[in-house]
N, C-alpha and C positions, 0 to 999 in steps of 0.2 A: 631643411632636412631635420628630422627629429634627432634628439640627443639620447643616447643609451643611458638608462638609469638602473640602479640596483632595485630589484623587486622588493627587497627587505627594508632598506633604509633610504632609497632614493638618491644615493650618491652617484656621481658621474665618472669616477675614476676606477679603473680595473687593473688587476695585476695577475701574473702567473705564479703559482706555487706548486712545487712538486710534492706529491703525497702517495703513500701506499694505500691500496684498497684491499680489504680483506678478501681472500679467495683468488686474487690475481697474482701472477708471478712477477709482473713488471710494474714499476711506478707509473703514475699518470700525472699530467700537468692539469691543475685546476685553474680555470679562469674564474677569478673571484673578485668581489668588491674590494677596493682598496681601503675602505673604511671599516666595514663590519665583517668582511671575510665570507659573506654569503656567496655560495658557489653558483655560477651561472652556466658553466660548461666544463667538459672534461675532454682532454686531448692526450693522445699517446705521447709520452714525454720523449721517447727515443725515435719516433717516426719509423717504426719497425717495417711497415709496408714499403716505404721508399728504399730502405736499406736492402730488403729482400729483392726488390726489382733490380737494383744496381748489381747485386751479386749474380742474379740470373743472367743479366746482359753480359757480364764479364765471363761467366761460364760458357755462354754461347760463342763468344769471341774466341775463347781458348779452344773450344771444340771445333772451330773452323766454320761455323755457320756464316755464310756470306751476307745474309740479311741482318745479322746482329751487329755489324760494325757501325760505329757512330756515323752520323751524317757528315761530320767534320772530316773524318778520314776518307769517306766515300767520295766526297766532293772536293777533295784536296787537289789542287793543280800546282805542281812545283813551279817556282819562279825560275828566272835565268840563273845559270850557274856562275858563281863568282870565282875568279882565279886570283891567287895571291901573288 
């Protein structure tokens, strides 16, 4: 398997660094070379889409939409009752 290398300096170690980008409201995570800091990728630092999806699902559950309940609660089978 090939080893990933920095296109600028050839180093093989990478790191994440949070940074603000001019014109954007939210910070982003830069995937960058651990030696020279050359940026090889940009990722949403707060994963906003996943958070919005979770909020949407919670709102559906609160509104009573039967198909929005989690598969865990839908497939839950109670075990035998214990008496003290």
